[in-house]
N, C-alpha and C positions, 0 to 999 in steps of 0.2 A: 612349363610356364605356370607360375603361381598366381593366385588372385591378386596379390599385392602388386605384381608387375603390370597389371592391366589398369591400375588406377592412375589418374592424372598426377603429375608431380605435386607434392605437398598435401595430397588428399589422404587423410588417415584411413587405415584399413578398418572397416567396421567390424571385422572379425577379431581384431586385436582387443583383448580386455582393456577397458579404460579409455579406448579411443573415442567413444561418444558418451556424453553424459547420460546416465540412467535416470529414470523417473525419480528414484529415491534420492539420488544426488541433487537433482533439481529441487526437490522438496526441502532437502537439508539446507541448500543455499537460500531458498526463500525464507525458511525459518530463521536462519542466521541474520538475514537482512532485516526481517521484522523485529528481531530481538535488538539489533543495533539501533533501529529507528526508535523503538520504545525507550531505550537507554538514553538516546539523545533528547527525546521529548522530556523525560524525567529530569535530565540535567538542566533543561531550559525552564522547568516548571517554576523556578524562583521568579521569573519575569511574568507578572500578571497578564500583560498584553499577549505574550507568546502562549501562555496557558489558554487564553481566550481563543486565539487563532487555532490552536491544537484541538480544542473542544469543537469549534465550528467545523474544522476539517473532518473530524470523526463523524459528526452529525450529518454533514453533507455526504460523506461516503456511505453512511447508513441509508440515507435517502436514495442514493444511487443504487444500492443493493436492493432496496424495496421495489424500485422500478424495474428490477430484473437485469440490472447492469447495462441497460441500453444507453447509447450515447445521445447527446443532444439536450440534456436537461441540467447541465452542470451549473449554469448561472442560477437557475431557479432553485436547485438543491442548496447552493451556497447561501442564497438570500433567505431561504426558509430556515436553514440551520442558524444563520446569524440572528434572525428574529427570535428563534427559540432560545438561544444561548443568552441573548441580551435582555430577554423579557424579565421584568422584576419578579422576584420569587414570591411576592404576595405578602410581604411583611406588613409594616405599618401603613395605613391608608392616609392619603392626604385629605384635609378638610376637616 
C-alpha cells in the first residue's frame, strides 16, 4: 500500500513535486500581482481623480502599516490620507 492510496479522492499527494505551492512560488505570484496592479495604476494615471484616489490608497495603506497592520482603523487611515493628499502645497497665499 502506498501513501497516495491512503489519501482521500482528489487530495494531492504532498510528496509529489509541484503538488503544493512552495513559499517561493507564492512570493513569485505576489510579485506578479503587485506588478500587474502597478501597471494598471500607471495606465489610469492620465485620469487626475483616479491618480488622487491611488495616492490616497497608498497613503492609507502606509498608515495601516505604521499602525502595525492591525485591523479597525481603516476609516481613520483613509480620512487622514485624504486630508494629507488634498492639503494645498503651500503655494501662493490668499489675502
